[in-house]
Every structure is written in C-alpha cells, then in structure tokens.
C-alpha positions, 0 to 999 in steps of 0.5 A: 261781303268777304265772309259771304263769298267764302261761305258760298265757295265753301258750300260750292266745294261741298256740293261738288265733292258730294256730287262727285262722291255720289257719281263715284258711288253709282259707278262703283255699284255698277262695277260691283254688280259686274264683279259679283256676277263674274266671281259667282260664274268663276266659282260655279256659284251663279246658280246657287246664289240669287240676290236683288240689288247690289250697292258699294261703299267707297269709304267702307271698301265693301259690296252689299248684296240685298235679298240673298238666297242660297241654294244647292250648287245646281240652284235647286233645293230650299233656300237659306235667305239673308236680308243682306250679304256684306262682302269686304276685306278683299285681297288678291294676289295675281288676280287670285283671291287671297282674303275675303270677309262675308257677313250675312245679316238677317239670316234665316234657316227654314228648319220646319220646311227642311224637316218636311222636305228633307230631300230638298234640304241643301246649302247651309241646311245640309249641316243639319241632319234629318233627325236634328231638324225634327228635334229642333222643330219639336223644341219650337224652332221653325226657323233659325234667325241670326247673323253669320260672319266668315273670314277666309285668308290664304298665304300662298307662300306658306301654303296655308289657309284659315277660316274664322266663322262667327254665328249667332242665332236668336234664342238658340246658340252662338258659335265661334270657330277657327280652322287652319290647314296646311297643304294649300296651293293653286290646285286646291282652289281649282279642286274646290271649284271642281267640287262645286261643279261636280255637285251641280252636275250630278252625272257619272261623266262629271264624277269621272272627270273631276273627282280625281283632282278633288281627291288628290287635293284633299289628300294633301290637306293637314290640320294646323289649328282648330278652336271651337266655342259654343254659347247657349242663347236659349237652346238649353232651356228648350232642350231639357224638357225634350231630354227629360222625356227621352230619359223618362225623368221627372222632378224639379227643373234642377233635379231634371237637369242633374239627372239628364246630365248623368244620363248623357255622361253615361251614354258618352262614356259607353260610346267612347269606351267602345272605341277603346278610348283611354280612361282619362280622355273618357272622363274629361270628355264625358264630364265637360259635356255633361256639365254643359248639358246640366248648366248651359253657358259655354263649352270650348274646345282648344287645340295646340298643334305643334306639327300639322296632322293629315286630314285624309289618306288614300283608300276607301270606297271613294278613293280618299278617307279620313286619316287614322288620327281623325278617326281615333279620339285617343290619337286626335286628343293626344296629337292636337293637345285638345282640351274641353272647358265649360 
C-alpha cells in the first residue's frame, strides 16, 4: 500500500510539473510573439519579414518563427523563404541587444525567379548580381536550398562587433565567414536602423534626413578580422562544362579542368597586373584560385590584423567611399597579412 501511495504521489507530481511546464510554454510563446513584433518594429524590419506561428522553448532559451518570408525593407520584391528561423543566445545591455544567434532552416533562394525578374530581387538575393543569377540557372540551379546561421555580438566597452556566418547550400557550396570591426558605438546601431528606413522610404526627403548619420557612422568603422572559407558541395562539377564552353575547351574532364584553370589563372594575372599589383601577390592569388577551379575542394582566406584598418573614408559622390587600403589589393594583402590556401 505504501508503495502504491508513493507511486501515486510521484505520478501526481509529474502531472503537476508537466502541466506547469506547458502552461509556462504557452505563456512564453505569447510573450515571444509580442517580443518578435516589437523587435521588428524597432529595427524597421516589420515590412521586410513575414512569418506564421511563433513558438518558444523554455529549456532551450530560443524562439522559433515558422514559415518565414524575407523581402526588401519596404516589404516588396521576391521572397527568400525558410521553413523556420530559430533565434537564441540573446543578450542585452540596458535594453540594447548585444548578442543574437539566428538559424535559418529549410532556406530557399529562388534563383530562377530572380533571374526572370531582376528588378524585384532584393533581400538575400541582392547578393547575387543579375549575371550570376543567369549563370546559376544555366548550371541547373533554379533554387538554392540549405541552412544559414548568423551569430552577432557587440562589446560596448571595447566598441567592437563581430559576426560569424555559416551557410551550407545543397549541391552548391558551403561558406564560413568571420568578420570583426572596431569603431562601433550606439550611433552605429542607430545608423543601421536609419539605413533600413532609408532603403524602405526611397524618397529624397528620407535621403536628406538620414543619410548624413549613416555616412558618419560608416566612416568610423575599422576592420579587425576577416576569415573566409568556401567548400565545394557540387558547384565545381556543374561549373566546369560552362567554363569549358566559355573558353572553347574540349577533351577529357581532367584535361578540361587543367586547361580551364590555366585560363582562369591568366585572366586573374591580367586584371591584377593592370592594378600594378606586386608580382608575388599576383602569383599567390592566381595560383591558389586556379588550383581551386581545377580541383574543387576548399579555398580559405585568412588575415592577421595587428592594427585595425579603416573601411571607409570621407569623399566621393555619396559622401563616403572605400578606404584606399580596401581598394588596393597590394595594400590590403600587406596590411592584413592575408593568405590564400586551397
């Protein structure tokens, strides 16, 4: 009898705890909906991001948005979609966001649709220029499907910020990038929000009102670290026939790969030499990229920056332009100690 009583008490406790957990989960989901809406409004992304259900995990400390659509800041354009967006690792300092992790699962970029309607291609599709979209469609990529994770972190005390990006697209490529910048303060965040509002407004009045603050914040940014790795997931095999046609190369797959790499190396050398790039740097860049074109696999660029270097400077038609060190391959490679490996 004692055993039965203990068993009943244990079962009762489990039921109460489970009921309490699910009640808290329901409350947390409601709070998550409100927080997500407020965050999107505060960052001027409420028109750019659409989603279905929102759920929260008490144990995981995360919020999940389902059936996500991402468009331009004004809510127009072709949508990049994701089955879900998981937001976690959120940290704040005096109600200001200092860290966040976002993972897009079931991500889909409609490349074919973007190639057909280039003027409607914004959001993530804006990273693919019209020529690249057409080339990808020619290689059989109507959509790019995969996952992407972004982790951003800010240190207000050191006035530094970093972002880590990992993207893996099926039968295409996987990319990892780490970027760190200095010169970040409260005005930088305000400028980012202003820039989003500026893009959404698309009016001369918005340009005159917000552009000066955006340009001022950009002029203070300095590069601290940059690491990029790309891994072939199938693009290499699809790209070689297209490149063989471009360079009018025939033969076995291996012979075509070697010949194509030679042509790519020649083109890179020509363009770098036109910029008066140092011969050693020309050799390194052209050789490493040609090797990646021939064999696929992995290509990595690493930097070792002892002192942050400016990204922008005052001047130019828009009031700010890339700093000289960014525009010069020689100076960038020298000051960042950049290396290519494949």
